[in-house]
C-alpha positions as CSV (number, residue, x, y, z in Angstrom):
1,M,87.0,90.1,117.0
2,N,88.0,93.2,117.3
3,S,90.3,95.2,114.9
4,N,93.6,94.3,116.4
5,Q,93.1,91.0,117.3
6,Y,93.9,88.1,114.7
7,D,93.9,84.1,114.9
8,L,97.5,84.4,113.4
9,I,100.1,86.7,113.7
10,I,103.1,86.3,111.7
11,V,106.5,88.3,112.0
12,G,108.4,88.4,108.7
13,T,107.9,89.1,105.5
14,G,110.0,86.7,103.4
15,P,108.9,83.7,101.8
16,A,108.3,81.8,104.5
17,G,105.8,84.6,105.9
18,L,104.2,85.7,103.0
19,T,103.3,82.1,102.2
20,A,102.0,81.2,105.4
21,G,99.7,84.3,105.2
22,T,98.5,83.1,102.0
23,Y,97.4,79.7,103.4
24,A,96.3,80.9,106.5
25,A,94.1,83.6,104.8
26,R,92.5,80.8,102.4
27,Y,91.5,79.0,105.6
28,N,89.9,82.1,106.3
29,L,92.0,82.8,109.6
30,K,92.2,86.7,110.5
31,T,95.8,87.0,109.5
32,L,98.5,89.8,110.2
33,I,102.1,90.0,108.7
34,L,104.5,92.2,110.4
35,G,108.0,92.9,109.1
36,E,110.7,95.5,108.5
37,E,110.8,95.1,104.6
38,H,109.1,93.6,101.9
39,G,110.5,90.1,100.7
40,G,113.0,89.5,103.5
41,S,116.7,88.6,102.2
42,I,115.4,87.0,99.0
43,A,114.6,90.8,97.7
44,D,118.2,91.7,97.9
45,A,118.8,88.6,95.1
46,H,120.0,89.8,91.8
47,K,118.4,86.5,90.3
48,V,116.5,83.6,91.5
49,C,117.2,80.6,89.2
50,N,115.3,78.0,90.7
51,F,112.1,78.6,91.8
52,P,109.3,76.9,90.1
53,T,107.7,78.4,87.6
54,Y,110.3,80.8,86.5
55,K,113.6,80.0,84.5
56,E,115.0,83.1,86.3
57,I,113.5,86.2,88.1
58,K,114.5,88.9,90.3
59,G,114.5,88.6,94.1
60,S,112.6,91.3,94.5
61,E,109.7,90.6,91.7
62,L,109.6,87.2,93.0
63,A,109.0,88.6,96.7
64,E,106.6,91.1,95.3
65,K,104.6,88.4,93.5
66,I,104.4,86.4,96.7
67,K,103.3,89.4,98.5
68,K,100.5,90.4,96.5
69,Q,99.0,86.7,96.4
70,S,98.9,87.0,99.9
71,E,97.1,90.2,100.1
72,E,95.0,89.0,97.3
73,Y,93.7,86.3,99.4
74,G,93.0,88.3,102.7
75,A,95.9,88.6,105.0
76,E,97.2,92.0,106.3
77,I,100.6,93.3,106.1
78,K,101.9,96.0,108.4
79,M,105.4,97.0,108.5
80,G,107.3,97.8,111.6
81,R,110.0,96.2,113.7
82,V,108.4,93.7,116.4
83,E,109.9,95.2,119.4
84,D,108.2,93.2,122.1
85,I,105.8,89.7,122.3
86,E,104.0,88.9,125.8
87,T,102.7,85.3,126.0
88,N,99.8,84.7,128.1
89,D,96.5,83.0,127.2
90,Q,97.0,85.5,124.0
91,L,100.1,86.8,122.4
92,T,100.3,90.5,122.6
93,V,102.9,91.7,119.9
94,K,104.3,95.4,120.0
95,T,106.2,97.0,117.4
96,G,108.6,100.3,117.6
97,F,105.7,102.3,116.3
98,G,103.7,101.8,119.3
99,D,101.3,99.7,118.0
100,E,99.9,96.3,119.8
101,Y,98.4,93.6,118.2
102,K,96.4,90.4,120.1
103,G,97.1,87.0,118.6
104,K,95.7,83.4,119.4
105,T,98.9,82.0,117.8
106,L,102.2,83.3,116.4
107,L,104.7,82.3,113.5
108,L,108.1,83.2,113.5
109,A,109.5,83.5,110.2
110,T,112.4,86.2,111.0
111,G,114.8,84.7,108.5
112,T,118.6,85.4,109.1
113,Q,120.9,88.4,108.6
114,R,124.1,88.9,107.1
115,K,127.6,87.8,108.8
116,H,129.9,90.6,109.1
117,L,133.6,90.9,108.9
118,N,134.1,92.5,112.4
119,L,137.1,94.3,111.1
120,D,137.8,97.7,112.4
121,R,136.0,100.6,110.5
122,E,133.8,98.4,108.9
123,E,130.5,100.0,110.3
124,E,132.4,103.5,109.8
125,F,132.6,102.4,106.1
126,L,129.2,101.4,106.1
127,G,127.2,103.2,103.4
128,K,130.7,104.7,102.4
129,G,132.0,101.6,100.2
130,V,131.5,98.7,102.7
131,S,127.8,96.9,101.6
132,Y,126.1,93.5,102.6
133,C,123.4,94.2,99.7
134,A,125.1,94.4,95.9
135,T,121.8,94.7,94.5
136,C,121.2,97.6,96.7
137,D,124.2,99.4,95.9
138,G,125.8,98.1,93.3
139,R,124.4,100.8,91.0
140,F,126.6,103.5,93.2
141,F,129.7,102.1,91.7
142,D,129.3,102.5,88.1
143,N,132.8,101.8,86.3
144,Q,134.6,101.4,89.4
145,V,136.9,98.7,90.9
146,V,134.9,96.8,93.5
147,G,135.5,93.7,95.5
148,V,133.0,90.7,96.5
149,I,134.0,88.6,99.7
150,G,132.7,84.9,99.6
151,G,132.9,81.7,97.5
152,S,129.3,80.8,97.8
153,N,126.1,81.4,95.5
154,A,125.2,84.5,96.9
155,A,129.1,85.8,96.5
156,A,129.0,84.6,92.5
157,T,125.6,85.7,92.1
158,A,126.7,89.3,93.6
159,A,129.9,89.7,91.4
160,L,128.0,88.6,87.9
161,F,125.8,91.8,88.9
162,L,128.4,94.0,89.6
163,A,130.3,92.7,86.6
164,D,127.5,94.4,84.7
165,V,127.8,97.4,86.4
166,A,131.5,98.3,87.7
167,K,135.0,98.3,85.7
168,K,136.2,95.4,87.6
169,V,135.4,92.9,90.4
170,Y,137.5,90.8,92.6
171,L,135.9,87.8,94.0
172,I,137.7,87.1,97.3
173,F,137.4,84.1,99.2
174,V,139.2,81.8,101.7
175,E,138.8,78.5,99.9
176,E,141.2,77.3,97.5
177,D,138.3,77.0,94.8
178,L,135.0,78.7,94.7
179,I,131.8,76.9,96.8
180,A,129.2,78.3,94.5
181,V,127.4,75.5,92.3
182,E,128.6,74.5,89.0
183,A,126.4,76.6,87.1
184,W,127.5,80.0,88.9
185,Q,131.0,78.7,88.6
186,D,130.9,78.5,85.3
187,Q,129.2,82.0,84.5
188,V,131.9,83.9,86.8
189,R,135.0,82.2,85.2
190,K,133.3,83.2,81.7
191,T,132.9,86.8,82.9
192,D,135.8,88.6,82.0
193,N,136.0,91.6,84.3
194,I,136.0,89.1,87.2
195,E,139.1,87.9,89.1
196,L,139.1,85.5,91.5
197,I,141.4,85.8,94.3
198,S,141.5,82.5,96.4
199,A,142.5,81.1,99.4
200,N,142.8,84.9,101.0
201,A,141.2,87.1,103.2
202,V,140.7,90.6,103.9
203,T,142.5,91.9,107.3
204,K,142.0,95.5,107.1
205,L,139.8,98.2,105.7
206,L,141.7,101.5,104.1
207,G,140.6,104.6,103.5
208,D,140.1,108.4,105.1
209,K,136.5,109.4,104.7
210,E,135.8,106.8,102.5
211,L,137.0,103.2,101.6
212,E,139.7,103.4,99.2
213,G,140.9,100.0,99.3
214,V,141.7,96.9,101.4
215,E,144.7,95.0,102.7
216,L,144.8,91.2,102.1
217,E,146.5,88.0,104.2
218,K,148.4,87.0,101.3
219,E,150.4,88.5,98.9
220,F,148.3,89.1,95.3
221,N,150.1,90.1,92.0
222,G,153.2,91.0,94.3
223,Q,151.5,93.3,97.0
224,K,148.9,93.2,99.9
225,E,147.2,96.2,99.2
226,L,144.3,96.2,96.8
227,K,142.6,99.4,95.9
228,L,139.1,99.0,95.7
229,K,135.8,101.8,95.9
230,G,133.5,99.4,97.1
231,L,133.6,96.2,99.1
232,F,130.4,93.7,99.2
233,V,130.3,91.2,102.1
234,E,128.7,87.4,101.0
235,I,130.2,85.4,103.5
236,G,126.9,83.8,105.1
237,S,124.0,84.8,107.5
238,L,123.4,84.0,111.2
239,P,119.3,83.4,112.5
240,N,117.7,86.5,113.9
241,T,117.6,85.1,117.4
242,E,116.5,88.0,119.5
243,L,112.6,87.1,119.9
244,S,113.4,83.6,119.9
245,E,115.6,84.4,122.9
246,D,113.3,86.3,124.7
247,L,110.6,84.0,124.2
248,G,112.6,80.8,125.8
249,L,112.3,78.9,122.6
250,N,114.6,76.0,122.5
251,L,117.7,76.9,120.0
252,T,120.5,74.9,118.3
253,K,123.9,76.0,119.5
254,N,123.8,78.2,116.5
255,G,120.7,80.0,117.3
256,Y,118.3,78.3,114.7
257,I,114.6,77.7,116.0
258,K,114.0,74.0,117.1
259,V,110.9,72.9,115.2
260,D,108.4,69.5,114.8
261,E,107.4,68.0,111.8
262,A,104.3,70.8,112.3
263,Q,106.7,73.6,112.2
264,K,105.9,73.9,116.2
265,T,108.2,75.1,118.4
266,N,108.2,73.8,122.3
267,H,105.5,76.9,123.1
268,D,102.1,75.6,122.9
269,L,101.1,79.0,120.5
270,I,104.4,79.2,118.7
271,W,105.2,78.1,115.6
272,A,108.5,79.0,113.2
273,A,109.2,78.8,109.5
274,G,112.0,79.4,107.2
275,D,115.4,80.6,107.4
276,N,115.3,80.6,111.2
277,T,114.4,77.1,112.1
278,D,116.7,73.9,112.2
279,N,114.2,72.3,109.4
280,S,114.3,71.2,106.1
281,N,117.7,69.5,106.4
282,N,119.1,73.2,106.6
283,F,119.0,73.8,102.9
284,R,117.6,77.8,103.5
285,Q,116.4,78.2,99.9
286,A,113.4,80.1,98.8
287,I,111.2,76.9,97.9
288,T,111.9,75.1,101.3
289,A,111.1,78.4,103.2
290,S,107.6,78.7,101.4
291,A,107.2,75.0,102.3
292,E,107.6,75.3,105.8
293,G,105.5,78.4,105.7
294,A,102.7,76.7,104.4
295,I,102.9,73.6,106.6
296,A,103.3,75.7,109.6
297,A,99.9,77.4,108.3
298,N,98.3,74.2,107.8
299,N,99.0,73.0,111.2
300,I,98.0,76.3,113.0
301,Y,94.5,75.9,111.2
302,K,94.0,72.5,112.5
303,Y,95.3,73.7,116.2
304,L,92.7,76.7,116.1
305,K,90.1,74.3,114.5
306,N,90.5,72.0,117.4
307,I,90.3,74.3,120.1
308,N,87.0,76.4,118.8
């Protein structure tokens, strides 16, 4: 097998892809993992408190540990955006760097991307007050007033992280109450510099060259305008569908890849695992992504063993 030919090519460097790489390498499959950033979206998590063996661990640290394990067992990891995948007797994966890799099988572990507010000037203010990653950008707002949009676990943990940095954190959500699990809700309510704005929404971004505030749908403390230096958007995610659509894979109405119990797609050579699939009761946790990656690798090994 030449240097650019693999038994398995994995697209995605989150828990699903990296765990699949660990299992595949232990099965002695020549394995390549391609991705744009180490760890996928879990690397942005302030804390992960429900992954076995750790009471709590930074998302970036957990991602690094899974990556290191995969590499130690022999999986190759290369960074780059996959731009195109050709399907013939073998698969050809092309990256934005102009590299081409041949694979007998393919695992898509492309995860999800953050939902945007779809407000005017949102892109203009990106990096100038608007962010989709508190752990990435929170340190830029030392002793400032910031807002977090969303009421989920991700929003609650983002607010808690920012509360250690910022002077004040407004947590803004459309529901009547937080939908985060009770443990995160309790911590949010006990944090003095976090203030909840429930049953409300941001309708407009304000500022000249940088974000200076937002306009709310309903009045809060007698006014609709809220002065902010930073706004962190945590309103959920959508599957990365570009590759799966181009490959003609069966998708749900929301764009998640349909897989069977073996993580197999409708294509003979393609499996999928992690947050981009419709499996694991749609739970979409690091542990379910890892489990799907392990299951996929096991079934890919069985498939390759049978055809050789």
